[in-house]
KEKE-3310 file (N, C-alpha, C; in steps of 0.2 Angstrom, whole numbers, plus 5000, padded with zeros to 4 digits):
npx = (5477:5488:5487:5496:5509:5503:5491:5474:5461:5445:5441:5437:5437:5431:5427:5414:5405:5407:5412:5427:5436:5454:5472:5486:5501:5512:5527:5529:5528:5539:5542:5546:5540:5527:5511:5505:5498:5500:5489:5481:5466:5452:5441:5425:5421:5430:5439:5447:5460:5477:5484:5477:5475:5470:5466:5462:5452:5445:5436:5431:5421:5422:5433:5446:5462:5465:5479:5481:5474:5481:5484:5488:5483:5477:5479:5467:5456:5455:5444:5442:5451:5453:5459:5475:5487:5495:5513:5515:5504:5506:5518:5514:5506:5516:5524:5515:5514:5527:5527:5517:5523:5534:5547)
npy = (5957:5946:5930:5915:5903:5886:5889:5887:5894:5902:5905:5916:5909:5911:5901:5890:5899:5900:5901:5893:5881:5883:5879:5888:5887:5893:5903:5918:5933:5946:5964:5967:5956:5947:5950:5937:5922:5905:5892:5877:5870:5863:5849:5843:5832:5820:5809:5799:5800:5799:5810:5817:5824:5819:5827:5829:5842:5850:5860:5859:5851:5833:5828:5831:5838:5844:5842:5843:5854:5865:5883:5900:5915:5932:5942:5948:5938:5930:5927:5922:5916:5899:5888:5881:5871:5857:5853:5840:5838:5848:5843:5831:5836:5844:5833:5827:5837:5838:5826:5827:5838:5832:5833)
npz = (5551:5547:5540:5546:5543:5545:5551:5551:5542:5538:5521:5507:5493:5481:5474:5468:5474:5489:5506:5512:5522:5524:5525:5529:5520:5516:5519:5527:5517:5511:5510:5496:5489:5481:5487:5492:5498:5501:5501:5506:5502:5511:5511:5512:5506:5503:5493:5495:5489:5486:5488:5497:5513:5529:5542:5559:5564:5577:5575:5562:5550:5547:5535:5522:5518:5502:5493:5479:5476:5480:5481:5478:5486:5489:5504:5507:5506:5517:5531:5544:5558:5562:5568:5574:5567:5574:5577:5572:5564:5554:5549:5543:5533:5526:5521:5512:5503:5498:5492:5482:5474:5470:5477)
capx = (5480:5491:5488:5503:5510:5500:5485:5468:5456:5439:5443:5433:5441:5428:5425:5407:5402:5406:5418:5429:5442:5461:5477:5491:5507:5518:5530:5528:5531:5542:5539:5547:5537:5520:5506:5501:5498:5498:5485:5478:5459:5449:5435:5421:5420:5436:5439:5452:5465:5484:5486:5473:5478:5465:5468:5456:5452:5439:5431:5429:5418:5426:5435:5453:5465:5467:5485:5481:5471:5485:5484:5490:5478:5479:5477:5460:5451:5454:5439:5441:5455:5449:5464:5482:5490:5500:5519:5514:5499:5510:5523:5510:5504:5522:5526:5511:5516:5533:5526:5513:5527:5540:5553)
capy = (5951:5941:5923:5912:5896:5881:5892:5886:5900:5902:5910:5916:5908:5913:5894:5888:5904:5898:5901:5886:5881:5882:5879:5891:5882:5897:5907:5925:5937:5952:5970:5966:5950:5948:5949:5931:5917:5899:5888:5870:5869:5858:5847:5838:5826:5817:5804:5794:5800:5798:5817:5821:5823:5819:5829:5830:5849:5850:5866:5858:5844:5828:5829:5831:5844:5842:5844:5845:5861:5871:5889:5907:5920:5938:5942:5950:5933:5927:5930:5921:5911:5893:5884:5881:5864:5855:5851:5833:5839:5851:5839:5827:5841:5845:5827:5826:5843:5836:5820:5830:5842:5828:5835)
capz = (5554:5541:5542:5546:5541:5549:5553:5547:5541:5533:5516:5501:5487:5475:5471:5470:5478:5496:5510:5514:5526:5521:5529:5526:5519:5514:5524:5527:5512:5513:5507:5489:5487:5479:5493:5491:5503:5498:5505:5504:5504:5515:5507:5516:5501:5501:5488:5497:5485:5490:5489:5502:5520:5533:5549:5564:5567:5580:5573:5555:5549:5544:5528:5521:5514:5495:5491:5472:5476:5482:5477:5481:5486:5492:5511:5508:5505:5523:5535:5552:5560:5565:5572:5572:5567:5578:5573:5569:5558:5549:5546:5539:5527:5522:5518:5507:5498:5495:5487:5476:5470:5468:5480)
cpx = (5482:5491:5495:5503:5507:5494:5479:5463:5450:5441:5438:5437:5438:5426:5418:5403:5401:5413:5420:5435:5449:5466:5483:5498:5513:5521:5528:5531:5534:5540:5540:5544:5530:5516:5502:5503:5496:5495:5483:5471:5457:5442:5431:5419:5426:5435:5443:5458:5472:5486:5480:5475:5472:5468:5462:5457:5446:5433:5429:5425:5423:5427:5443:5455:5467:5473:5485:5477:5475:5485:5486:5485:5480:5476:5469:5454:5450:5449:5440:5446:5451:5453:5471:5484:5495:5507:5518:5509:5503:5515:5520:5509:5511:5524:5522:5512:5522:5532:5522:5518:5534:5547:5555)
cpy = (5947:5934:5920:5905:5891:5883:5889:5892:5898:5907:5910:5915:5909:5907:5892:5893:5903:5899:5895:5887:5880:5882:5883:5887:5886:5901:5914:5929:5943:5958:5969:5960:5952:5947:5943:5926:5911:5895:5881:5870:5863:5856:5842:5832:5823:5811:5798:5794:5801:5806:5821:5819:5824:5821:5831:5838:5849:5855:5864:5851:5839:5829:5828:5837:5841:5846:5847:5852:5866:5877:5895:5912:5926:5938:5944:5944:5929:5931:5929:5915:5905:5890:5884:5873:5863:5853:5845:5834:5842:5847:5833:5830:5842:5839:5826:5831:5841:5830:5823:5834:5838:5830:5831)
cpz = (5547:5543:5541:5545:5547:5552:5549:5548:5537:5528:5510:5495:5480:5471:5473:5475:5486:5499:5512:5518:5522:5526:5526:5526:5517:5519:5523:5521:5514:5508:5499:5486:5485:5486:5492:5496:5500:5503:5502:5506:5507:5511:5512:5512:5499:5497:5490:5493:5489:5491:5493:5509:5525:5540:5553:5567:5570:5578:5566:5555:5546:5537:5527:5517:5508:5493:5484:5471:5478:5478:5481:5481:5490:5500:5512:5508:5512:5528:5542:5553:5564:5570:5570:5572:5572:5574:5569:5563:5553:5545:5541:5532:5523:5518:5512:5501:5494:5490:5481:5471:5468:5471:5487)
residu = (MET:ILE:PRO:LYS:ARG:GLY:GLU:VAL:TRP:TRP:ALA:ASP:LEU:GLY:ILE:ALA:ALA:LYS:VAL:ARG:PRO:VAL:VAL:VAL:VAL:SER:VAL:ALA:TYR:SER:GLU:GLY:ASP:TYR:ALA:LEU:ILE:SER:VAL:VAL:PRO:HIS:THR:THR:SER:PRO:ARG:GLY:ALA:LYS:PHE:GLU:VAL:ASP:LEU:THR:ILE:PRO:GLN:LEU:LYS:HIS:GLY:ALA:PHE:ASN:LEU:GLN:GLY:VAL:LEU:SER:VAL:PRO:PRO:ARG:VAL:PHE:GLU:ARG:ARG:VAL:ALA:MET:LEU:THR:ASP:ALA:GLN:LEU:ALA:ARG:LEU:GLU:ASP:GLY:ILE:LYS:ALA:TRP:PHE:GLY:VAL)
# end
């Protein structure tokens, strides 16, 4: 199963030797594209930074999605689907990403 935009997954990012929640922010790749999926990681230690988006996901501990940590990973790192963002939650994340990238 290939993760889809707006889905929250547990993924092994190889950071600090732990699996963490991420939200998929990229669109599906095609056959001629690199097999990479862009994600925003979730942190349970938010700093109150302007590029953190606090979204309530019942299956996750309180925290925030760190937009400055956006990265692209191969499909093999995804372990388990956790949730699907609502349209309103995805819009908040998109607004934050636009601000972070200045678009």
